[in-house]
Structures are given as C-alpha cells and as structure tokens.
N, C-alpha and C positions, 0 to 999 in steps of 0.2 A: 252300346257305346260306353266307354269307360268314363269315370268321373273327370279325368284330366281332359279327355276329348270334349266332353260336355262344356267344361270351363272355356276351352279354346273357342268352341263354336259360339258360345254365348257372348263372349267378348268380341268375337268377329262380327256378330250380328249388330252389336252396339257401336261399332267403330266409327260410323258416319255421324253419330250424335254424341259420342263420348266427351269430346273436348268441351262442348257447350255446358255439360252438367258436372264436369270434374273440378268443382271449386276446391274441395278439401284435398283432392289429389294434386292440384296445382300448388296449393300451399305446402303440402308435404314434400313435393319435389324441390321447391325453392329452399325450404328449410334444410333438407338433406344436402343440397348443393352447397349451401353456406357452411354447414358443418364440415363437409369434406375439405373445402378450401382452407378453413381455419385450422383443421387438424394437420394439414400438410400431406401431400401425396406425390410430390415431385420425384422424378427418377433420380437415382443416386449419381449417375454419370452425367457430367455437364455435356450439353449438346445432344443428349439422347431424348427421343420422344417418349412421352408417357404412354404406356400401353393400357387402354381402358376396355373393360368388358362390361356392358350393361345388360342386365337380365330383366325380363318382364317390362320392356320399354313402353308398352302401350302406344299411345299416340305421340310419344317423344317429349313429354313434359320435362322429365329429368334431363334428357340429353340436351335439350335446348338451354335449360337453366344452367347446367354445369358447363357447357361449352362457352357460354358468355363469361362465366366467372374465371374459368381457366385461361381464356384468351386475355382477359383483363389482367391476369397475373403473369402474363408472358410465357405460359406453359404450352408447348406444342404437344399434340397427342395423336395417337392412332386409335381409332374407335372401332369396336365391334359391337353392334347394337342388335339385341336378340329379343324375340317374343315367341310365345307359344302359338299365337294367332297370326297367320299370314296377312289377314285383312288389317289388323292393328299395325303390323309392321309397314304395310303400304301407306297407312295414314301417317306414321312417323316419318317415313321417307318424304312424303309430300310436304308435311309441315316444316321439316328441316330444310328442304329445298327452298321454300318460300322465305325462310329466315336467313338464307345465305350463310350457312355455317362456315367458320374458319377451317374446320377439319371435316372432310367428307367421310362419313362412317362407312364401314362394311356392314351390310344387313344380313341377318341369318335367322331363319325360323328354327327355334330351339327350345326344348323343355329344360328350364334351369335345374330341375332335379336330376337330369341326365345330361350334364354339360358336354357337348360334342365339340370341344375346342382344345387346343394345346395350351399348356400353362405358361407361366412367366409374366402374368399381368401385374402392373403396378397398382391398378385400381379395379376392383370389381364392385359394381354398385347396382342397386335396384330399389325403386320406390313403390311401396304398397303392392308388392307382388308376393311377399313371403307368406301372407295369410292363406294363400292357396296351396302351399306346399303340403304334400301328404306326410312327409317326414322332415321336419325342420332341421333337427340335429344332424341327420345324415347328410342333408343337402348342404348345410353350412360347412360341414367337414370337407365335402367334395369341392366346394367353391374355394375354401381356404387353401386346399392343396394346389390350386391353380395360381396362387399368388407367388410373385417373386419375393425373395427376402426383403423385408421391410415394406412389402405391399400391403394395401389397405382394402378391407372388405367393409363396405358401407351400405346399410340397408335400412328400410323403414317398413313397419307393419302395423296393422290394426291390433290393438291390445284389448284385454278384458276391460269391460266397462263401456265400450263403444255402443252407441245407440241406446244408452241406458234409459233416457226419457221415453223413447218410442216403445221399448220393451216394457216399461212400467205401465204405459197406457194399454198395451195388449193384455198384460196380466190382470189389470184391473177389470177387464171384461172377460176374464177366464179363458184367454187365448194364450197359448204357450209358444213364444218365439223359439224357432229351431235353427237359429243362424249358426255361423261358424263357431267352433270351439276355440276361442281366442286366448292367447297366453297372457299371463301376468309378466311384469318386468323381471320378477325373480325367476320364473320359469325360463325366460329367454336367456338370462345371465348364465344359467347352468348349462345351456346348450352350446355355448361358444366352443369351438374346437381347441385342442391343446396346441402347444408350440407357438403361442402368441398371447396377446393380451387385448382385451376390449371391454367396453362397457355400454350399457343401455341407459337411455333416459326416456321418460314418457311425458308428453305434453297433451293437454286436452284442448281440442278445437271445437268451437260452436258454429253451426251453420243454421241461420234463420231461414225459414221458408214462408211463402205467402199463405200456405194452407197445408193441411195434411196431405191432400191429393198432390200438391206441388212437390212435397217430400217424396211421395211414392213415384211420381214421374221422374224425379232426379235419380232415384235408385235404378229404375228401369233404364234410364239414359246411360248409366255407366255399366250396364250389364249385370247388375246384382241378381243373384239367384233368389227370385221372389218366393218361390216355393219353400226354400230352405230358411228364409227369413220369417216364416209364419204368416205370410201375407195372403195366403189362399185358404183361410179356415173354412170349415164346413158351414159356418153361420155367417153369411155376408152382412147381416145386420150388426153382429158383434164387431165386425171390422169397421163398419161406419161409426159405431159408437166409440171405438178406439181412436179413430181419426179425430172425432170431435173432442174427445178427452185430451188427445195430444195437442190440439190447438188451444183448448181452454186452459189446461194446467201447465203446459210447457211452451206456449206461444209458438207451436210448430217449429221448435228449435231442436235440432239433433246434435248430439255430442259425439265426438270421435276421440278416442284415446290413441295417439300416434306414438309408437315406440321407434326411436332412432338408435341404431347400434353401429358402432365403429370398432373394428377389430384390425389389429396390425400383426402381421406374421413376423415373428422375431428373427432377426439375423444374428443376434447375440444372446447368450444366456447370462443373465446377470441382473443386478438391481442398482438403483440410485438411492443412497441413504441420505435423507435430509432430515431436518428437525424443525420443531416449532420455534426455535430460537438458538442463540449461541450458548455454549456450555451446557447443553441439554443431555449429553452423553452419546453423541453420534459416533465419536471415535471408538469408544468402548464397544458399542453395538456393532460397528463395522469390523472390529477385531474379532468379535464373537462369530460373526457370519463368515469371515475369512477362514477362521479356524474350523468351524463346523462344516463348511463346504469345500475346504481345500482350494479356495478361490484365489485369484489375483486381486491386487488392490491398487486403486488409482485415486488420488486426490488432485484434480486438475489445477485447483487454485489454493495454494498454501499461503496463509498470512500469519503474522505474529511470531516469527521465529526469533525475534530479538528478546521476547519475554518468556518463551517456553520452548520445549522440545517440539520439533515438527511432528504433526500427526502421523506422517508416513513412518517416521522413526519409531513412534510409539506402537503403531500397528505391527511393524516388523518384530519388535521385542515381545509384544503380548501374544501375537498369533503364531510366532515361530515361522515366519514366511521364508521359504527356501529361495535361493537365487532365481531371478527371472520372473518372480511373481509380484515383486514391487515395481510398479511402473512410475517413471519420473513425472512430477508435476509439470504442467505447461508453464506456470508462473509460480515463483517462490518470492514472497514479499516480506519485508521486515516488520512493518508496523502492525499491531494488533487491531486492525480496522477492517472495514469492508474491503474487498479486493479493489474496487474503484478508488476509494480514498487512499489506500496504501500505495497503489500504483502511481497515483498523482504525486504523492510525496517523493517518490523515487524517480519521477520523470519518465515513467514507463507507460506506454499505451497498450492496453489489453485489447486484442482483436478477438472478440468473443466468437465471431463466426468461424474462426480458424481452429477452435477447440473441438477436436474430433476424437472419437473413441480410439484408443491405441490398439495395436495388434497385441495379442496375448498368447500365452501357452494354452494348451487344451484345458478346458474347465471354465467355470463361471467367472464373472468379473464383478467385484464390489466397488462401486464408485461412491466417494463421499463428497458431499457438498461443503461449502463454507457458510456457516450461519444458517439462517432460515430461508424460506422461499423468496422473500422480497428483498433480500440483500443485494445492493447494486454491485455489479461486477464490471461494468463499463458504461460509457455514455449511452443511455437509452436501453440498457440491458440489465435484467435482473436474473437471479439464480434460477427462477422458474422458467425463464426463456432458454437457459442452457439445458435444463432437464427436458424441455420439449424437443430440442434439437437432437439430444443424445438418444432419445427414444428407448429408454429402459424403464421398466415398471418401478414404482416408488415404494420404498419402505420408510414410513414416517416415524421418527423417534420423538417421544413426548415424555415430559415429566409425569410421574404418578401422583404428584402432590397438588395442593391447593392452587387453583387457577388454570389447571391443565385443560379442563373441558373447553373453555372459551378458546384458548390458543389452538387446541387440536381441531376443533370444529371449523374454525376460520381457515386453518391450513388445508383441511380436506376440501372445503368449499372452493378455495383458490385453485387447487389441483383439478377438481372436476369441472370448473369453469373453462379450463383449457383442454378438456377431454384427455387429461393425463392419467394413465392407469395406476391405481393404488393397490398394492398387494396386501397392505395392512399396516397396523400400528404396533410398535414395540414400546412398552412403557419402561422408563428408567427410574428407579428409586424404590422406596418401601411400598409393599403391596397395599393398594387402596381399592377394595372391591367396588365401592360406590362410584368412583371415577371411571374404573374400567367399564362397568355396566352402562354408565351414561354415554361414554364415548362410542361403545359398540351400538347402542340403541339409537342415539341421535345422529351419530355419524354414519350409520349403516355400513360399518366396517368391522373387520376382524381385528382383535388384539392378538397378535401372533405369539408374543412372549412377554414376560416381565423379567427384567434384569434387576435383581435386588441390589441394595447398597452393599458394596464389597468392603470388608475390613481391610483387605490388601488387594491392590490391583497389580497382579503379576501374571505370568504365563499360566501358572497352575489354576488361579481363580478364573481366568478367562477360559481355560479348557473346561472347567466345571460349568461355567455359564453357557458355553457353546453347546453343551449337551441339551440345553433347554430350547435351542433354536430349531424350528421346523426345517426340513430339507427343502432345497430350492424346487425340486421336482414336485413335492407335495403342494407348494405354494402355487406353482404354475398350473397344476391340475385343478386346484380350487378356483383359479381364475381371479381376475382383478375385480375391484368394486368401484 
C-alpha cells in the first residue's frame, strides 16, 4: 500500500469520530473562512456564480463555515468538494445536508496532488490538508494553474513548532518523535507559484486536555499516524513517563502552529506605488519604474494642480513616455489636499467603487497613489481600500532619513493587516545603511533599491536611476512578503 493510500484509509477509518475530536481543525477552518471573505474572492462579472473547489474537505468543516460566510455576503457559488477518502466525503455530505446549505455541492473523490478537474475556479481552498502533500511546491503550482484570472488559492497547514510541548516531553525520556517534516513560514513563502502574489501568516493555537491519555485519544480520533508521531516506542514505560511529564510540565496542553496562506493569480502585470506620506518621492520612483520596465503609467486621483505640475505630466517628461502609455486620471482636482477634501471644495463626489484598472497597451502598468495609505479619498474610503480593490502588488516608497523606520513599519503593518501583497520597499534620499537594515529586519521585507538625492531631476538622471531598479519579472519571481 502506498503512503497516500495509507493516509486515505487511516482518515476513512476515523471518519465516524473525527468531528468530535477536531477542535483545532474546526478553529483553523473558521479562521481560514474569515480570511477568505476579508480578502475578497467574488467573481469579476456581476451575476455570475463563484466557482469554488475545496480540497481535502474531511468532514466538511471548512465547507460549512465558508458557505455561511459567503451566503451572508450575498455571494452565490457553485461548489466542488473533494477528499482523498470516500468515507470522509460521505461524512461531509451528511453533515452539510443536516446544515441545509444554501448551495448544494458536487462531491468528488480526488487526490489534491493530482487534481482531476477542469480549471477556471475563482476560489480553491483547503484547511489542514497540505501537510500530507508529498510535494507541496508542485501541488501548489498545479492548483494555481486551475485558477481563473484574479482567482484565489487559500490554504492552511500545520507548521514547524507544532506539538512542541509533547515532543519536548518525549525527548526528555529519550524518545525521538518521528512526525511529519513540517515547513516554516519562510519555506512556505518560497513555494508559492509564479504568475501571482500571496503571503503566509502563522498563528499558534493551544488545546488543553484533561490528561496525556486524553491527548492521545484525540490524535487517534482525527486519524493521526501514531506510529509516525513516535507514540509506539520500544519502551512502553518511557511513553508513560512522557505522558506524566507532559501533564506535569505542560498541563497536558498541546500547541499547534497553523500557517494560513492566500495567493491570488494575477490578471495584470504591474504594481501600485504608494508611500509612507506625502512628498516622499513616489512620483520620482514611479518615473524610474516606468522607464526601467517600459511600462504604462496611471495616477487615478490627481490633486494639487493649482500649486504644481501634475504628477502625470512630470512622469511623461522624466520617463519619456510614448503616446498611449499615459492613462488619464479618473479625477483631477485643484487643491493640494486629500482627494476627499479637494473634491468637497469643488463640489465633486468621488465614487471610489467605480475606479477600475484601465485597459493598457502590452506590458506592465505602474499605478501611483495620492499621499499615504490612510489618505481619505471619499466618504468611508481610504487609499488602502482602493489598493485592495485594484489587486496589484505594492511597492512602498519611504524616506531614507530620520523617522523612516517608524513610518515604514506602520505602513507595512497596515498593508499586511489587509492581506495586501508587498513586493518591497524603495528608499528615497541619501543612503542610510542603519535604517535600511532595520527596515528589512523588523519589517521582514526587501529593500528593492535606493534612489539617491539627485542634483538635477531630469530625463537623463531618471534614466540613470532606472538602471538601479530590479526587473518586474525578478520581483514577481521572488514573491511578495
């Protein structure tokens, strides 16, 4: 029997008791469902149903949690629910029938590593199934290939550090746990497929048990491979000592490190250039990127034209944009204020929801924001909300000088709180190695380039600075952070 067949059989044998013991699994499913809804996975065309593929559905914990949330958001969906184990799939079908789902799924016995379905899914999701993959990177690539443009791949998995207290109790009695080779968040991040952007986060969940034996019964109840977890040692007395130590030193509390990853397949090649504040050098950086990538340029909200030359005009002059690569702004406003305040002065109402990515010529698109992330653009709408809707990875421009660490780390935290992909930071100003190192280390981000102070800002100096910029392909290959 192959390892994959053994996994399917083991979970099938546990299917009748799985739901009673799946405390952490239920939490992970609910958490993943919340993240999917917050990230946004609705179909692009109004009136079209969301196409959903679930992998490793088990007894239907994620299906049930996500169906409730999507129905509450008014999203209609067509579901294909799959699992390696026919018995598990039967349990999921029974559980969902009792829950009276809004959308009745199609059920399919399938190995997620060999997906036997046609593509075009808006959402592919799976909770705590990925740790059983024999080849994570290859499988993620196959699943991503089944996504429609702008489709989302959302998965959770156990990560390195799980069951640390139990493993410590085993080692203290000279027993070696032989469980799954679980990945770190850094390993997972390198395995995302190309042609899109995504990020992983890891949370630690604690589950208290009445005793060590109760903990072992829980593992058996969810079909854990007890032999591989080091629970059948040659010395049964040593196992009993480990259980007592687990109770005495750790309160029979097991820890689980749950990684949640969300990946979006790109429908457009490009970036959104934002900054840690106003006057930080966004327009100069945007001009450098446009020049380096031979990209199109779009600034949807242009303010302050009474006091200065419009940024779009500046980029045309500095980057030498050919006709057709400068895309007209959605709104041009006179006052040097936030878009919301400037529009109010002119009696203009900005409909933020109507701002959509424009059609472009072949090649990438550089979009420049106005001000920083929290600049108001309309009633109840900030610049960061526009970034979330346009779904382009972010390049954050920051000053290189005093005060930049605080501003940059706060901006990165705001982007990651919304699950927005960050390609990296570009520093503007005189080189300051200490600030660069602190931003990379504390912000867990790459500094992509440093644009020095320019004696003259003209087309020639921008061409020289553009040579410092990484290619878009290299950034996408490195992935988001």
